[in-house]
N, C-alpha and C positions, 0 to 999 in steps of 0.2 A: 239596242238589248231592249227588254220589256220586263214589266212585273210578271211573275210567275202566277198565272190565273189559276193553277191546278191547286196551290195552296191558298190557303185564307189570309186575308189581310186584316190586321189587327190596326184600328185607328182609336187613340186614347183622347179625350178631351173631344168627343166625336160631336156632341151637340153645342159646341163652343163654333165661333164665328169660322175659323181657319179649319177646325177639324171638320165641321160639317161641309164646309166648300170642298175639301178632299174628296171625301165621301161623293158629293155630287159630283165633282169633276170624274171621278173613277166610274162611278155609274154611266156616265155619258161615255165612256171608253170602254163600256161593257162589262165591267167588273163589278159583282155583286157578291161574291162570296166574302162578306166581310164582316168581321166582329166588332161590335161598338162597344167603348166604354167610357164612362163618365161618372159625375156624380149629378144628379140631377137633384136640384133645391128646390126652394120655393119660387124660384123666377119661372118664365114660361121658355126657357131654353129648349125644354122637351119639344115644343112646336118644331124647331128646325130637323128633328128627326122624321117628322110624319112623312114627307114627300120623298125620302130616300130610300133605298133598295139594300136590305143587309141580310144575313143568316140570322145574327142573335145579338144581344145587348148582355154585358155585365157589368156591375158596379164596380167602380174605381178600387173600392177597398176590397172587394170579392176576388178582383183581380190581382191585386198584390198577394192576397193570401193564398191564393189558387194556381198562380201562372204556371208554378212548376209542374201541373196535370194537363197544361193545355198543349197541344199537339196541332200540326198540320200549320203551322203560321210560317209563311215565307217573308212577309214584309210587314213591318210595325212603323206606323206612324206615330210618333209620340208627341202630341199637342196637349195632353193634359197637364195643367199646372194652375196654380194660383197667379194670373196675371196682374193683379191689380199692383200698381206702382205704389201704393199710397199704404198698402198692408205693413202694418207695425210688429206683427207678431213674427218674430226670426224664426223661432222654432218651428211653427207652422209652415213657414215658405221653405226651410230647411228638409222637413220631412216631404213636403209636397213636391218641391221643385227639384232638389238635390238627392235625397235618399232614394227617393221613389223612381227617379230616372236612373239612377246608379244600377238598382236592383235590374231594373227592366231591360237595361243596355247589356250588362252580363247575361242575361237570360236568353236575349235574342242571339247574341254572339255564340252560347253555349249550342243553340237550336240553329244554326247554320241560316239565320234569319237576318234581312237588311233591316238597319236600325236607321230612321231617319226622325230627328226630334229637333224641338224648338228651342232653339238659343232665343237671342234677343240682341237687336241694335243698342239696348239699355246697356249691354256690357261695356260699350265704347265710352261710356261715362260723359262727361261735360265737352268733349273736344266736337270742334264744329268743322273741320276739315281731315283729310286723309284717313277716310273710314276703309282701312283695308284688313282683310282677313289675315295678312302674313303678318300683322303687328306682333311682337311679343306680347303674350298673354299676361305675363307679370307686370306689362308696362300699363295695363289698363286699369282705370279707378271709376267703377261703377258709383253713380250718385245716390242709389237708394238701395234696399235690401231685396227688392226684387231682382234689379240688375246684378245684384252681388252673387245671389242664389243660383242664377243662371250661368253667370261667368265661372263660380265654384266648379259646377260640373264639366264646362269645357276644359279648365285646366286639371280637373283630375282626369277626365280621360285623355290628354295629351300627356300627363305625368305616367300614367298607367300604359301607356302604349298603345292606346286603343284608337284616337280621334280618327286614325287615317282608315279605320274599319268603321266607323260611324259617319252620317252625315249630320252636321251641326247646321240649322238653318236659322242666320240671322234677320229676323224679318223688321224693316223698317216701319212708316206710318200705315198700318194696314187699315182699310176702310172697306166697306161694304155689307150686302146682306146678311142677315142672322146675327147681328150684334145688338139686338134690342135689350138682351138681358144683362148687358156688361155695366149699366149703371153709369157712375163716373169715369168708367174708362172706355164708353162708347167714343165713337170717333166725332171729329167736329162737324162733319157732315152729318151725322144723324141727329147731333143736338142742334145745329143750325136749322135743320129743317122743321123742327119741332118749334123752335123759338121763332121763325120767321112766321110760321102758320099761325102762332098765337099771339104774335105782338107786330108782325110787319116789318121788324127790323131785325139785325143781326149785330151782337155785340161781340168785340174782338178786344185783345189786350194791347195797350199803348206800348210802342219801344221805351226803353230805358236807356238805349245806346243811341248815341249821335249818328253813328256808321249804317244803323237800320231806322228807314221812316217808318212809321206807324202803319202795321199790316204788313211790312217786308220782309218780316221774320219769315225765313223758310223750312220748309220740310220734304223729304222725299215720301210723296204720296203714293201707296202702292194698293191698287185694285185687288180686292180678294179673289178673285176669279184668276187674276194672273199670279196671286200668292200661291194658290192652289196649283195652277199649272207648272210652276216653278218647282213646288216641292216634288211632284210626282215625276217630273222630269229627272232630277238629281235621283229619285229611287230607282228610276230605269237605267240611269247610267252607271248605277253602283257608286257613286260620286264620293268620295272620300274626305274629312275634312269639315272646315267650317266654310260657309257660304253666306255672302249679303244676299238678302231678298229685299230689292227695291226696284224703283222705275230707273234710277241711274241720272234722275235729274232733279234739281231742288225747284219747288214752286212757294211761292209767296201765300200768306194767309188771304191775301186779298185776290189772288189768281184762284184760290179755292171757292172762296165767298162769291167771286163773279159769276162762276160757273154754278153754283148750287141757285142763285137768283135765277139765272138764265134758265135753269132746268125747270124751275117752277113758273117761267115766263113772267117775271116780275123784275121791276127795275131796280138795281141795288138801294140798299137802306142800311148802312153799316154805320155804327157806332163804335168809338174807342173809350175803352173803361181802363182805369189803374190796373195794373198788374198787382196781385197781392203782395204785400211785402216778403212773406216767406217764400216767394217763388223767384224773388228778383234775382237772388244769389246763385239760383240752381238752374235758371232758365236757359236751355239754348236755343241760340237765334238761327241755326242752321244744321242740318243734316241733310247729307247727299251720299247714298251708298255708292260704292265702287263695285261694279258689277260685271268687271272682266274676267273674273274667276268662273261665274255663273254662265256667262256666254263660252268661254272655253271648254266647259263641261258638257256643252252642247244644247242650250237653251237658246233657240233661234227664232222663236217667235217674237212678233212685235209685242210691244208693251203698250198696252190701251192708254190713250191720251187722256190726260186727266179731266179734261171737260167732257169728253164721251163717257168715261166712267162714271163720273157723277150724274150724268144726265141719265145712265142706265140705270144706275142706283136709285135715283129719286123717283122717276117715272115708272119704272117697271116692278118696284119693290117697296119704297116708302110709302108712296101714295095708295098703294092697294093694300099695304101690311101683307106682303107678300114674301116667301121663304124660297130661297134654293131648291129647284126641284118643283116649282109651281109655275114654271114656263108655260104649261099650255093654258093658262090664265092669263099669260101676258107676252109681250113682244119682245121680250129677253132676248139677246144675243145666245 
């Protein structure tokens, strides 16, 4: 199957890391009848839109107010949300991550448009194994309000009998180009790149568990180019339900750190610092996505190895301050 190129594609959160990567990937596939939506704040995320091809742009608030007047939309990629795991304004998160998603999902279904939306691996809560999409949703316990706001829509869609008509994407630790604007929510790769360049060293949290040595805490790191390819393939397959989007492999923070130093042609210089007390009770020591359902849905492409992904990101984007779509000025794949 393929995305209907004769009807427009709506991408919300289009200036964000994953949203802009999806538009970039769509452009490379020949799609440019795209309507972008986002809230362009005081950050520099507008720069992510500059190299991309699209038909039009609409502010997120205007989209919410006028969505009933939109026509000719065949596919919706809903990436727009507050993604800060530290956000404390519960009402803000409910409006942006739950109510907005609910309204847009109903609009898409009413207009026979495919609806692909960003859920999150944060919905799994504190668990450190058995990350499966078929776990009962009422058994999950998110650790923060961000995760809960995402979880709440998953539950709503299931209870309303809508989930199998939608595609929910549980992104794990996504990193890559176009994340400069994310502040504290930037990936460790982005933070480490600047820390190493300014200080010559990288600081990582110590382990506070005897079963994990310092730096051996594990994460499922996923390159944003792979995340975009997976998202689009599931839209092409009109896959229904929830899907984990990860590499399916756990890597340690030391694996990641060594890849960053190698990309910079530097010898590793890693220092371990105490983990803040407020994190110690909530810190996950391991995440790893089960991606069998993703594979069964038709995603057969090889997943970019961590060292290669880090090298591509550092050398072809971070060093030259490039964005996705600037490939004519880089050697990016």
